[in-house]
C-alpha positions in Angstrom: 100.6 87.9 60.6 102.3 89.3 63.6 101.6 93.0 64.3 104.5 95.3 65.1 104.5 96.9 68.5 106.0 100.2 69.6 108.6 98.3 71.7 110.7 96.3 69.3 112.4 93.5 71.3 115.4 93.8 68.9 116.0 97.3 70.3 117.3 95.8 73.6 120.4 94.7 71.8 121.0 98.3 70.8 121.1 99.6 74.4 124.9 100.0 74.3 124.5 102.4 71.3 123.0 105.1 73.5 126.6 106.2 74.1 127.1 107.1 70.5 125.4 110.5 70.8 127.1 111.4 74.1 130.0 109.1 74.8 131.0 110.8 78.0 127.6 110.5 79.7 126.9 107.1 78.2 130.2 105.7 79.5 129.5 107.1 82.9 126.1 105.5 83.0 127.3 102.1 81.9 130.2 102.3 84.4 127.7 103.0 87.2 125.1 100.4 85.9 127.7 97.7 85.7 129.0 98.5 89.2 125.6 98.3 90.6 125.2 94.7 89.4 128.5 93.5 90.8 128.5 91.1 93.7 128.3 93.0 97.0 126.1 92.8 100.1 123.6 91.4 97.7 124.3 88.5 95.3 124.0 88.9 91.6 121.0 86.6 91.8 119.2 88.8 94.4 120.0 91.9 92.3 118.5 90.3 89.2 115.3 89.5 91.1 115.1 93.0 92.4 115.7 94.4 88.9 112.9 92.1 87.5 110.4 93.5 90.1 111.4 97.1 89.5 111.2 96.5 85.7 107.5 95.7 86.2 106.9 98.6 88.5 108.4 101.1 86.0 106.8 99.1 83.1 109.9 98.7 81.0 109.4 95.9 78.5 113.0 95.8 77.6 114.0 95.4 81.2 111.4 92.8 81.8 112.8 90.8 78.9 116.4 91.3 80.0 115.9 90.4 83.6 113.6 87.4 82.9 116.4 86.0 80.8 119.0 86.9 83.3 117.0 85.4 86.1 116.6 82.2 84.2 120.3 82.0 83.6 120.8 82.5 87.4 118.5 79.7 88.3 115.6 81.9 89.5 112.4 79.9 89.4 109.2 81.2 87.8 107.5 81.2 91.2 110.2 83.4 92.6 109.9 85.7 89.7 106.1 86.0 90.0 106.4 86.6 93.8 108.9 89.4 93.1 106.5 90.9 90.6 103.7 90.8 93.3 106.0 92.5 95.8 106.6 95.3 93.3 102.9 95.5 92.6 102.1 95.7 96.3 104.6 98.5 96.8 103.3 100.4 93.8 99.7 99.9 94.9 100.5 101.0 98.4 102.4 104.0 97.2 99.3 105.0 95.1 96.9 104.5 98.0 99.0 106.3 100.7 98.8 109.4 98.5 95.1 109.2 99.2 95.9 110.6 102.7 97.2 113.7 100.9 93.8 113.9 99.1 91.9 113.4 102.3 93.9 116.1 104.1 93.4 118.5 101.2 89.7 117.7 101.0 89.2 118.2 104.8 91.1 121.5 104.6 89.1 122.9 101.7 85.7 121.7 102.9 85.9 123.4 106.3 
């Protein structure tokens, strides 16, 4: 028996329905979203890989599913995907640790 999780993978297919409750803002979002992923200075393949890494950093299971699938369709290899995830993890870890400087500064100021 498979247990149900909070994140239902079937909900990803319902993403477009977020416009139903506010069509104006939903339309603006999707116009922007689709424009971002058009070919530009970066290829669609590169953007897909970036999106996959960011999906992990923001911990969005829907995005992880979507951009893993998209990456596969664009010929992105599993090793490239995992390397991108590690890049995201390194940036997230570094961002967490660099805030330690703020803590160190505050500690030094308060302990004088």
